[in-house]
N, C-alpha and C positions, 0 to 999 in steps of 0.2 A: 133541208140538209141535216145531217147528223154526224156525230163524231164519237169515237171510242177513246177514252182517256184511261190509260193504265197507271194505277197508283201503286207504286212498290212499297211494301212493308208499312201499310198505314197504321198498324198497331204498335210498331216498335221503332220506326224511323220517321217521327213526326213531332219533334220537340220545338219549343218556342213558336208555336202557332203555324207550323208548316202546312197544316190542314187548310189554313186560310188561303193559300195559293190555289188549291184545288177548288175551293168554294168560289173564289173570285173568278177564275176562268170559266167554271161551269155556269155561274150566274150571268156573266156578260154574254155568253153564248145563248142561254135560254131567253134572256131579254130580247134577243133578236130572232126568236122562234127557231133556234138551232138546238136540236136535241143532243145532249151529251150523256153517254152511257159510261159511268165511272166504274171501272173494273178494278176491284180491290184485290191485290195479290200479296197475301202474307207469306211468311215462311212456309215452305212445303208445297206451294202451288207453282206450277211451271208457266212461264210466259211463252205460250206456244203459237202466238201469231203476232204480227206487227200491228200495233195500235196506230191511231191517228195523232195522239199526244201521249207524252209520258212524264210523270212526276215522281221524284225520288227525294224524300226529305232527309233530315238530319237525325243523328242519334249519338249517344255516348259511345266511348270506346268499347264498352262491354257489349252493347247492341251490335256494333259493327262486327265484332268477333263472332257473335252468335249467328249472323246471317252470311258471313264471308263465303262459305262453301255453297250455301244455297243460292246466293246471287250468281256466283261464277258458274255453277253447274245447272241450275234450273231456269235462270233468267238471262244470264250474260250474253249468250250467243244471239238471242232475239233482240236484245238491246243493241248489240253491235249492228245487226241488220237494219234496225229501225234508224239508227243514226246515219248509216251509209245511204239510206233511202230518204234522207232529209226530213224525217219525222221530228217535230219540235220536242225537245227534251229540256226540262228544268230540273237540275240536281242541286240540292242545298246542303252545304256543310259536309256531313258524313257521306251523303250521296255523291257529292262532288268529289270527295277523296276516293271513293270506290270506283268512280268512273275514270279517275286518274290511275297512276301506278300503284297507289295504296298509301298506307300510313305506317310509320315506324314509331313505336312507343319509346318512352324514356329508358326502358330496360332492354331495348334492342329488338323486342318482339315486333314482327311485321304482320300487317293485315294486307293481303294481296288485293289489288284492284284490277279493273278490266283493261286499263291502259288505253282507253279511247281518247282521253285527254292527256297531253304530255305535261303532267303535273305530279310532283313528288311532295309528300307531306310528312313532316317529322314533328315529334313532340317538342315543346318549347324547352329551352334551357332553364335551369332552376331559377336563374335571375330574371327571366322574362315574365312579364305579367300577362294575364289573359286578355285577349282582344274583345272588349265588350263596349257596346254603345251604339249610338246612331251613326249612320254612314251615308255619305253622298258620293255617287260615282258618275263620272262623265263617260258616256258611251258614243260610239259612232253609229248607233242604230236609229237615232232620231230623237234622243232626249237624255236627260239626266235621270238617274235612279236614286231613290232614297230608300233606306231600309234600316234593319237592326242586325248587328253581328254579335256573336258570342261563341268564341272558339279559342282553344289553346294551341292547336296545331299550326305550324308555319308551312305554307305551301309555296314552292318555287316552280315557276313554269319553265319547261324546256324549250328548245328552239322550234319545235313543231306546234307550239301553242300560242294562241293570241289571247290576251286578257279580255274579259267582258268589258272592262272599262278602266279608267284611271281614277284613283281616289282623290276627292276634293276634301273630304273630311272623314276621319276614321282610320282604321288600320288596313283593311283589305287582306290580301293573301298572307302577308308576313310583317306588315308594319314598317318595311324598309324600302321596297322598290316602287311603291306607288301603284301596284297592280291590284285589281280585284277580279276574282273569278277567272274563268277560261271559256273559250268557245271554239267549236269545231263544227262546220256546217251549221245546222240548226240546233246543235246541242250546247247548252249553256250550264256551266257550273258556277256556283256563287256561294259566298258565306252570308248572304242576306237571307234572313229567315222569313217566316210566314206573313209578315206585313209587306213583303215585296210587291206582290201583284195587287193587293187591295190599295196600296198607296201609289201605284204606278199604272194607271189604266192604259196608258199608251203601250206599255210593254206587254200587258196582258193581251191587248188587241193584236200586237205584233205576232205573238205566239199563235193566237187563234187564227189570224189571217194566213200565216204560213201553213197551218194544218188544213184549212179550207181550200187554199189554192193548190196544195199538193193533191188533194182528193178530187176537187171539182173543177180545177182549171184556173188560169191566171186572171180570168175576167171577174172573179168573185170580189165583191166589195162589201164592207161592213157599214151598216147604217150608224149614224152618230147616236150616242147616248148622252143623257144628262149626267155629266161627271162632276157636278159642282161640289159634292161632298168629298169625293176622292181627291179632287184637285186642291181643296182646302187643306187636307191632310198632307198632300205632297208639298204644297207651298209652305206650310208651317215647318216642315222638316228642312226645306231649302233655306228658310230665313235664319237658321241657326249657323250657317256657314260663317 
């Protein structure tokens, strides 16, 4: 079996270790003899076919502005097709915001998003502190997620959005309503950065299995791996609740 993973803006939207998510998913596939072709798509390259998996990392406001038109014009339509075809998508921080309706800065300047996720993000008020630290999130997907968040923007979900999970520790989307991330079909937006998949092997396998079953059929199963090291990191984070 083989999979194609489209990695959007690896050179400019991959802060706080977001590359780790690509590595973790690729390695867990390869350890099972599943070939993963990582398709790096920087600014200027068109996403011209639907991949089997899609990763979109985070970046600063400046980087989001620099890629805004490129994303909407060269990649956005195929991203939309992929999501509607149930391709697993993981979008982190700035990537999450660009899959939503966009981001409004403190000076009122807006960065337009694709609107796939019913989520609106605005810059924090002057009195609000940045959302930084370890986070634990309870999901309905089969387990709790642990990770690291570092964002200023406050995201509010609209009526057509479901959260990825509920915050047990940390800030999540806005530090007020207890939500973290958003999901639609197999598309997941989150503020948890590049330690997300390395510390949560069950979620990595969830995304991998979704991709394999979409391509090869519902009978696909994943062989078990020795996750002792990953689970130690996961449990260490949970112990801080």
